[in-house]
C-alpha positions in Angstrom: 0.0 0.0 0.0 2.8 2.4 0.9 4.7 1.5 -2.3 1.5 2.1 -4.4 1.0 5.5 -2.8 4.7 6.4 -3.4 4.4 5.2 -7.0 1.3 7.3 -7.6 2.9 10.4 -6.0 6.1 9.9 -8.1 4.1 9.6 -11.4 2.1 12.7 -10.4 5.2 14.8 -9.8 6.8 13.5 -13.0 3.8 14.6 -15.1 3.5 17.9 -13.2 7.1 18.9 -13.7 7.7 17.4 -17.1 4.7 19.1 -18.7 6.1 22.6 -18.6 9.3 21.3 -20.3 7.8 18.7 -22.6 5.1 20.9 -24.1 7.5 23.6 -25.4 9.8 20.9 -26.8 6.9 19.3 -28.7 5.5 22.6 -29.9 8.9 24.0 -31.1 9.6 20.7 -32.8 6.4 21.0 -34.8 7.1 24.6 -35.6 10.7 24.1 -36.8 9.8 20.9 -38.7 7.6 23.0 -41.0 9.7 26.1 -41.2 13.5 26.6 -41.3 14.9 28.4 -38.2 16.5 31.1 -40.5 13.0 32.3 -41.5 12.2 33.3 -37.9 15.5 35.3 -37.6 14.8 37.1 -40.9 11.3 38.0 -39.7 12.6 39.5 -36.5 15.5 41.2 -38.3 13.2 42.8 -40.9 10.4 43.8 -38.4 9.2 47.4 -38.5 10.6 49.3 -35.6 7.9 52.0 -35.6 5.2 49.4 -35.3 7.0 47.5 -32.6 7.6 50.8 -30.7 3.9 51.5 -30.8 3.3 47.9 -29.6 5.6 48.6 -26.6 3.7 51.8 -25.8 0.5 49.9 -25.8 2.0 47.1 -23.7 3.2 49.7 -21.1 -0.2 51.4 -21.2 -1.8 48.1 -20.4 0.4 47.9 -17.3 -0.6 51.4 -16.3 -4.3 50.6 -16.5 -3.7 47.4 -14.5 -2.1 49.5 -11.8 -5.0 52.0 -11.7 -7.4 49.1 -11.4 -5.5 47.7 -8.4 -5.3 51.1 -6.9 -9.1 51.5 -6.9 -9.5 47.9 -5.4 -7.1 48.6 -2.5 -8.9 50.1 0.4 -6.7 49.2 3.4 -3.9 51.7 2.5 -3.3 54.3 -0.2 -0.2 53.0 -2.1 2.0 55.2 -4.1 0.9 54.8 -7.8 4.5 54.5 -9.1 5.4 51.9 -6.5 2.2 50.0 -7.2 3.1 50.0 -10.9 6.5 48.5 -10.1 4.9 45.8 -7.9 2.2 44.8 -10.3 4.7 44.7 -13.2 6.9 42.3 -11.2 3.8 40.3 -10.4 3.0 40.1 -14.1 6.6 38.9 -14.8 6.4 36.1 -12.2 2.9 35.1 -13.4 4.2 34.9 -17.0 7.4 33.0 -16.1 6.1 30.4 -13.7 4.2 27.4 -15.0 0.5 26.7 -14.5 0.0 30.4 -13.5 1.4 29.7 -10.1 2.8 33.3 -10.1 -0.7 34.7 -9.2 0.3 34.5 -5.6 3.3 36.7 -6.2 1.1 39.8 -6.2 -0.2 39.1 -2.7 3.4 38.6 -1.4 4.9 41.6 -3.3 2.0 43.9 -2.2 2.5 42.9 1.4 6.2 43.2 1.4 6.7 46.4 -0.6 3.4 48.3 0.0 2.3 46.9 3.3 -1.1 45.9 1.9 -2.8 43.4 4.1 -3.1 39.8 2.8 -6.9 40.0 2.9 -7.0 43.1 0.7 -4.3 41.6 -1.6 -6.5 38.5 -2.1 -9.7 40.4 -2.6 -8.2 42.9 -5.1 -6.5 40.1 -7.1 -9.7 38.0 -7.3 -11.8 41.0 -8.3 -9.3 42.0 -11.0 -9.1 38.5 -12.4 -12.9 38.0 -12.3 -13.3 41.3 -14.3 -10.8 40.0 -16.8 -12.6 36.7 -17.2 -16.0 38.4 -17.6 -14.6 40.6 -20.4 -13.0 37.6 -22.1 -16.4 35.7 -21.9 -18.0 38.7 -23.6 -15.3 38.6 -26.3 -15.8 34.9 -26.8 -19.6 35.4 -27.3 -19.0 38.1 -29.9 -16.3 36.1 -31.7 -18.4 32.9 -31.8 -21.7 34.5 -33.0 -20.6 37.5 -34.9 -17.2 36.7 -36.6 -16.6 34.4 -39.6 -13.8 32.0 -38.7 -12.0 29.5 -40.9 -13.5 26.5 -39.2 -15.8 23.6 -40.2 -19.5 23.8 -39.6 -19.3 21.0 -36.9 -16.6 22.9 -34.9 -18.6 26.1 -35.3 -21.7 24.4 -33.9 -19.7 23.0 -31.0 -18.2 26.4 -30.2 -21.6 28.0 -30.2 -23.1 25.2 -28.1 -20.2 25.4 -25.6 -20.6 29.2 -25.2 -24.4 28.9 -24.8 -24.0 26.2 -22.2 -21.5 28.4 -20.3 -23.8 31.3 -20.3 -26.7 29.1 -19.0 -24.4 28.0 -16.2 -23.5 31.5 -15.2 -27.1 32.6 -15.4 -28.2 29.7 -13.2 -25.5 30.6 -10.7 -26.8 34.2 -10.5 -30.4 33.1 -10.2 -29.7 30.7 -7.3 -27.5 33.2 -5.5 -30.2 34.0 -2.9 -30.6 30.3 -2.1 -26.9 30.0 -1.6 -27.0 32.9 0.8 -29.8 31.2 2.7 -27.5 28.1 3.0 -24.8 30.2 4.6 -27.3 31.7 7.0 -28.5 28.2 7.9 -24.9 27.2 8.5 -24.2 30.2 10.7 -27.3 29.5 12.8 -26.0 26.0 13.6 -22.5 26.9 14.6 -23.3 25.5 18.1 -23.0 22.0 16.6 -19.4 22.6 15.9 -18.1 23.6 19.4 -15.3 21.1 19.1 -14.0 22.9 15.9 -14.5 26.3 17.6 -12.0 25.3 20.3 -9.3 24.5 17.8 -6.8 27.4 17.6 -6.0 26.5 14.0 -9.6 26.6 13.0 -10.1 29.9 14.9 -7.1 31.5 13.1 -8.3 30.3 9.7 -11.8 31.5 10.4 -10.4 34.9 11.5 -8.4 35.3 8.3 -11.3 34.2 6.2 -13.6 36.8 7.9 -11.0 39.5 7.0 -11.1 38.4 3.4 -14.9 38.5 3.4 -14.9 41.9 4.9 -12.3 43.1 2.3 -14.7 42.0 -0.4 -17.5 43.9 1.2 -15.3 47.0 1.2 -14.8 46.9 -2.6 -18.3 45.8 -3.5 -19.6 49.3 -4.3 -21.1 50.7 -7.5 -18.3 53.3 -7.8 -15.5 50.7 -7.5 -17.3 48.3 -9.9 -17.6 51.0 -12.5 -14.0 52.0 -12.1 -12.9 48.4 -12.3 -14.9 47.8 -15.5 -13.5 51.0 -17.1 -9.9 50.1 -16.3 -10.4 46.4 -17.4 -11.9 47.6 -20.7 -8.9 49.8 -21.5 -6.4 47.2 -20.2 -7.6 44.7 -22.7 -8.0 47.3 -25.5 -4.2 48.1 -25.0 -3.4 44.3 -25.1 -5.4 43.8 -28.3 -3.7 46.9 -29.8 -0.2 45.6 -28.8 -0.8 42.2 -30.4 -2.2 43.9 -33.5 0.9 46.2 -33.8 3.3 43.3 -33.3 1.7 41.4 -36.1 1.8 44.5 -38.3 5.4 45.1 -37.3 6.3 41.6 -38.5 5.0 42.6 -42.0 1.5 41.0 -42.0 -1.6 42.9 -42.9 -4.4 42.0 -40.6 -7.6 43.6 -39.3 -7.9 44.7 -35.7 -11.1 42.7 -35.0 -9.6 39.4 -36.2 -6.6 40.1 -33.9 -9.0 40.3 -31.0 -10.0 36.7 -31.8 -6.4 35.7 -31.9 -5.7 37.5 -28.6 -8.6 35.8 -26.8 -7.6 32.3 -28.1 -3.9 33.0 -27.1 -5.0 34.1 -23.6 -7.2 31.0 -23.2 -4.2 28.7 -24.1 -2.4 30.1 -21.0 -4.5 27.7 -18.9 -1.8 25.1 -19.9 1.0 27.6 -19.5 4.6 26.2 -19.3 7.7 28.1 -18.1 7.7 31.6 -19.6 4.6 30.6 -21.5 6.8 28.6 -23.9 4.7 26.3 -26.1 1.3 27.5 -24.9 1.9 31.0 -26.4 2.9 29.4 -29.8 0.0 27.0 -29.9 -2.5 29.7 -28.9 -1.3 32.2 -31.5 -0.9 29.5 -34.2 -4.4 28.2 -33.7 -5.9 31.7 -33.6 -4.0 32.8 -36.7 -5.1 29.7 -38.6 -8.7 30.5 -37.7 -8.6 34.0 -39.2 -7.1 32.6 -42.5 -3.2 32.6 -42.0 -1.2 29.9 -43.7 0.6 27.4 -41.5 4.0 28.9 -42.4 2.9 32.5 -41.6 1.2 31.4 -38.4 4.4 29.6 -37.3 6.5 32.7 -38.0 4.1 35.2 -36.2 3.5 32.9 -33.2 7.2 32.3 -32.5 8.4 35.9 -33.3 5.6 37.5 -31.3 6.6 35.5 -28.3 10.2 36.8 -28.5 8.9 40.4 -28.9 6.5 40.2 -25.9 9.3 38.7 -23.8 11.5 41.7 -24.7 8.7 44.1 -23.8 8.2 42.4 -20.5 11.9 42.3 -19.6 12.2 46.0 -20.3 9.4 46.9 -18.0 10.4 44.4 -15.4 14.1 45.6 -15.2 12.9 49.2 -14.9 10.5 48.2 -12.1 12.9 46.1 -10.2 15.8 48.7 -10.3 13.6 51.6 -9.4 11.6 49.7 -6.8 14.8 48.9 -4.8 16.4 52.3 -5.4 13.2 53.9 -4.1 13.3 51.8 -1.0 17.0 52.6 -0.5 16.3 56.4 -0.7 13.4 56.0 1.8 15.8 54.5 4.3 
């Protein structure tokens, strides 16, 4: 029995840690088997600098709007905007570099360490920001599925529309039964006397106290004003992301419409659910699939998917290096 548990744990760890390495290797092998490596170098070498510079401006603007969104969601303290920009850009870097999006927790740690933001408010602001992102992406998926003509077979098109419709029904059902869920929590609260043994546990009491702080933090940010500000900043965050991806593609010499690039961007972001280290592999497969859907050839999709990853990494490194250097220099001056 012990040996069987050890074997299962070993297999689980092997799959868990090999996936971020194996996926990029497989994807790159497929890309380079269809296109000579020299082609990617030529595409990067001949890229239009003005378009890429505009792409960097849009990428940086996306970071600014993310910062403003976090600022309106933080209620415990009033962080300095420039310091918050540096912290959130470092968080984006860790979230991009670490596999399976495990870097999400980096925001909570960095906000607590550098800005003295309580953990409860760090969790609530992060969850609220991410939920607003997912809501906007769901809206984009609905528009893409029902309003855009994609290069897919009727069967796949029907399955996509069915999947989106099913997801919307689930969300609507969740919202309709929200009151019943609240009644369930009230029912549980009224019967806390049945759990006196748990209440005596110091660990349970500590966990319950932290959980109550998180709930209270969510209540603090659940206002109409904050919701409208969050929606506004989320809209402009993703508008900047879509524009950055569009300008990168134009910079690589490909003529493409802005609306089709929104479809590519949404598919690329969805592929990050299987993110490897530095988004290697998942970026390429997301961009490749999205570009194929809007009519790119396999060769052109391979070139753009690989080259865009290099460009985005350069953008991120520039902002991250600036943020890290200025963050620690700012702390040194404060001392």
